[in-house]
C-alpha positions, 0 to 999 in steps of 0.5 A, a space after each residue: 363489759 365492753 362490746 366489740 365488733 370483730 371479723 374472723 378470717 382464714 387463709 388455708 384454715 390458719 384462722 385469725 380475728 381481725 379487729 379495727 384500731 377503734 375497736 381495739 382500743 374501746 377494749 382498754 385491755 393490753 394486745 397480749 390479754 386480748 389476743 388470749 380471751 379472743 383466740 381461746 377456742 372454748 371461752 372466746 372467738 377461737 383463732 390461731 392469732 389476733 390482728 389488729 388494724 393499724 391505720 396510724 402509719 408514716 412511711 407505708 399505706 397502712 400496718 397491723 399489730 399481730 398476736 398469737 393465741 398464746 398472747 406472744 407478738 409475731 414478727 410476720 404471719 404469712 396466711 395472716 397478712 394475706 387475710 388482713 390485706 384482703 380486709 383492708 381492701 374489701 372494707 375500703 381502708 385501702 383503695 388500691 390493690 397493691 400497697 405497702 404494710 408496716 410490720 415487725 418484720 419490715 415493709 411488706 407488699 401485697 397485691 390483690 389479684 384478679 381471681 381473689 388471691 393475694 400475692 405477697 412480696 415477703 421481702 428477702 430470707 434471712 440466712 445469717 444465723 446470728 440474725 435468724 436467730 440460731 446458735 450455729 455457725 451455718 444455717 444449713 444441714 446442722 443437727 438438733 438433738 432431741 429426746 430420742 433422736 437427732 435431725 438434720 435441720 436448715 434455719 431460715 428467717 422470714 422476719 420470723 425464725 423457721 427450722 426446716 426439716 426435709 425428711 422422707 417420713 410421715 411429716 404429720 407424726 413427726 410435727 405432732 411428736 417432735 414440734 414443741 421439742 425442736 420449738 423450744 431447743 437451746 439452739 434456738 434463743 427466740 424458739 422457732 416455728 418448725 417445718 417438716 417437709 417432704 420433697 414430692 418434685 423439683 416443683 412440689 412438697 408437702 409440708 406440716 408445721 409446728 407454729 411457734 406460739 401456736 402448736 400445730 395449725 393447718 397452714 403456715 405462710 411464712 413457714 411455706 417461704 422459709 421451707 421453699 428457700 431451704 430446698 432451692 438452697 439444698 438444691 432440691 427444688 427449682 424456683 417455683 414451688 407448690 406447697 401443699 399444707 393440711 389446709 390447702 395449697 400456696 405458691 411460692 416463687 424465689 429466684 435465689 440460690 447459694 450464690 445469690 440469695 438476695 432476692 425477694 420471696 413471693 407467696 400467692 394463695 387465698 384468704 376468706 372471710 368466715 363471719 362477723 359478730 360482736 363479743 363482750 370483752 
């Protein structure tokens, strides 16, 4: 058995195991199998995802590898990127407060704010159905049929696919009952994250999320971004929105519209250290 060092972090209750690249290499395991072991809440550390630091990038300052708790890779994770950013800055791997990160969703630019929060340029939302991907002609207000009802949904990609359902019902109950069915619906060839949202005002929404590869989680940063984009495109919200999730609050800014959707999305929120430790793998 090999003993490795790890750090546990959380962003709005969305929790992650973080490994330096050298620690990951010591395990000799593939990242999918390592994620399954380390993220297990009964026989491992317990987390929604595994983050491995990648210091060997050519066109960015640093990079990462991200795996969900079920061992599947993900293109992006909003809460994860804030934790990653705070980790590499706090550990001195990045000396500057604003830097570039290589991800499977492209280059992401986070910035450490003076109050300790992290503001992240999440890039432009992807709205073309074939690129999200979703098997519909229009990404807005299409029907998703599940076991006993039909939802009106909106598809947005933030480097990973999201299905945003705007409702006046209990968002938590809907996520628990229908999240998996929507995630695995045939309209989504790569499955999808699922957000049930309630509009409180033009500047505030509630959100419960069923994450692809994780099930119910306390927060989803990319989901918050996708939900605000969908709300703005439906002309229900203004360009800066507070998003209330079970684990806390994010602020999402997007200056886009139906006429001009090629604007970057910015996400601001906390990221916290939980504990460090050693584990045999």
